N, C-alpha and C positions, 0 to 999 in steps of 0.2 A: 795920797789919799784923796785930797780935794780934786785933783785932776781926774781920778777915776770917777768920782761922783758927778763931776761936770760932764764927762763923756756919757755916763748912763742917762743923765737927765736930758742931754741933747738927743740921744737915741730914742728915748720914750717920747719926747716932744715931737720928733719926726714921725714916729709911728702913729701917734694920735692925730697928727695933721693929715697923714695919708688916709686914715680910716674915716675921719670926719669929712675930709674933702671928697673921698670916694662916695660916702653916703649922700652927700649933697648932690653929687653928680648923678646918682641913681634916682634920688627922689625928685629932683627938680624937673627932669624931662617927663616923668610919669605924671606929676601934678599938672604940668602944662597940657598933656594929652587929655586927661580927664576934663579939665576946664574947657578944652576945645570941643570935646564930645558933647558936653552939656549945652554948649552954645549952638552947635550946628547939627550934629549927627542925629539926635533924637527927633528933630523936626523932619528930617528926611525919612527916617524909619517910620514915623507916624504917617506921613503923607504917602509914601510909596508902598508900605507893607501892612500897616495896621488899619488905616482908614478905609482902604478898599474892602477889607474883610468885614469891617463894621457896617459899611454901606450895604453889603450883601445880606447881612443878618436882619436888618430893619427896613421897614417901609418908610419912604418919605411921607410927609403930611399929605401931599397931593395924591400919592398912590393909595394911602390909607383912606382918604375921603372918597376916592373912586371905588375902592373895593368894599367898604363897609358903610352901613347906615349908623348914624348916631342913635342913641336911645330915643330921643324925641322924634326923629324921622321914622324910626321903626314903629313907634306908637301911632304916628299919623298914617302909615302905609298898611299896617296889619292889625288884625283883631287879637287881643289877648284871649287866652283860653276861656276865661269867664265871660268875656264879651261875646264870643262865638256861641257859647252855651246859652246865653241870654237871648241872642238874636235868632238862633236857629232851633236847637234841640228843645229848648223849653217852650218855644212858641208853636211847636207842631209842624214846622215847615221842613223838617228833615228828621232822620232817624240816627241814633247813635249806632255804632257797630253792633253792640249787644242787642239793641232793638231790632235791627235788620236781620240778624242771625235768628232771632226768635220768631220773626214774622214770615220770612221767606225761606224756601229751600235753595240750596246751592245750585247754580246753573250746571246742568249735566254736560260733560265733555262730549264733543262730536268726533267720532272716528270715521275715517273715510278710506276707501280703497277702490280697486277695479278688478274685474273678472273677465275671463275669456274661455268659453266652452267650445272647443274645436275638435273635430274628429271625422273619420270616414267610415261608413258602414252600410248595411242593408237598410231598407225602409223600416222604420220603427226602432232602429238602434239608438242608444243613448250616449251622449257625450256629456262631459261635466268639468267643473273646476271647483277648487276648494277656496273658501273664504275663511281667513283666520283673523280674529279680532285683536289679538295681541295682548288681551287682558282677560281676566276671569270675572264673569258677571255674577251678581247675586242671584239672578234668575234669567232663564232664556228669554230673548226678546220676541215680540211679535214679528212676523215676516210679511213682507209686501213686495210684489214684483210688478213693476210698471213697464209694459211693452214699449217699444220704440214709438215715440209720438204721443204717448198717453199723457193726459193732463195731471198736474199735481193733485194730491189729496191731503186731507187733514193729517194723516199719519206721515205722509211723505210730501212735504211742501216744497221740495227742491226740484232741481233738474239734473239731467245727466252731466251737464257742465259744472253745476254747483250742487252736488248731492246733499240732501239734508234729511233729517228724521225727527219725529216727535220723540219725547222721552219714552224709553222702553221699546223702541221700534227699530227694526232692520229694514232698510229700503234698498231695493235693487232697481237701478234705472238703466234700461236697455238702450244701447246706442244704435246697434245694427244687428240684423240676423239674416241668415241664408239657410234655406231648407230646414226651417225650425218649426216644430209643432208645439208640444206641451212643454212648459217650463215648470220645474218643481224645485222647491227648496227643501233639503233633506238634512236631518240631524244625523251626523256621521256616527254618533255614539249609539243610536238606537235603530237607525234605518227608517224611522218614521218621518213624516212631513214636519217641517219646522226647523228651528235652529237649536243649538246647544248653548251652554254658557261660554264655550270656547270659540265657536264659529259655525259654519254651515257649508253644505255642498250644493252647487247649482247643477241640476240635471236637465238636459234638453233632449227631446225625442225628435229624430229626423223624420220629415214627411215623405222622403223617398230615399232610394239608395244613392250614395254619393257623400259628398262632404257637407257637414253641418257646422255652421259657424254662428255663435252668438257672443257678443261682448258688450260691456257696459261698465258703469261705476256703481258703488254702493256707499251707504252711510248708516252709521249706527250711533244712537244716542242712548247710552246705558242709563237705566233707572238708578243703578248702583253698581259700583265696582268692588269686588272682594279683594283682588290683588292685581298688581301691574308689574311688568318686568322692571 
């Protein structure tokens, strides 16, 4: 009986030794690896992987100073809103947007284009070209035709190279003509002299049989536009 117990105790002691020894063999290398990582690897990870990303995300102090003003420097360089109001608007040396809108009309847009009336026919035959404004006006403009070489007028203060028009006026600046007599601006909608709210037609009568040629530039400054494309 005692020999059996001694054998069993010896077997159990051997198994416990193997298990404990094996556990130590597993735990000891892992512990050493963790300790080594804490001592060295995290420094490398920070320097090689984390720090470059952090540097991209933030400005250095030198870059920040170059890019931004401090509050005190901003105050030295710029007026605060109340300072501007006190210096300008409230002293009558400038207008606020609301005051300007109430005092002045908006500047009218200038529309420009060119025309060429060319054709061949008997004496007195008419040739023409169409002028389209590209917008719908609130009212038909006044029409003005300046022959080649004519001086600018109050309604048409520009030139053929730089056509211009006063508010509510259509100005045609002739550049050159051949075999041309009477020039007429016609409302295509009614056939009467003048322009429509959409455009106009240039009619030129030939002085003799043959080719008639007239070309130039035009400018329109609408008093008001109802619609635009």
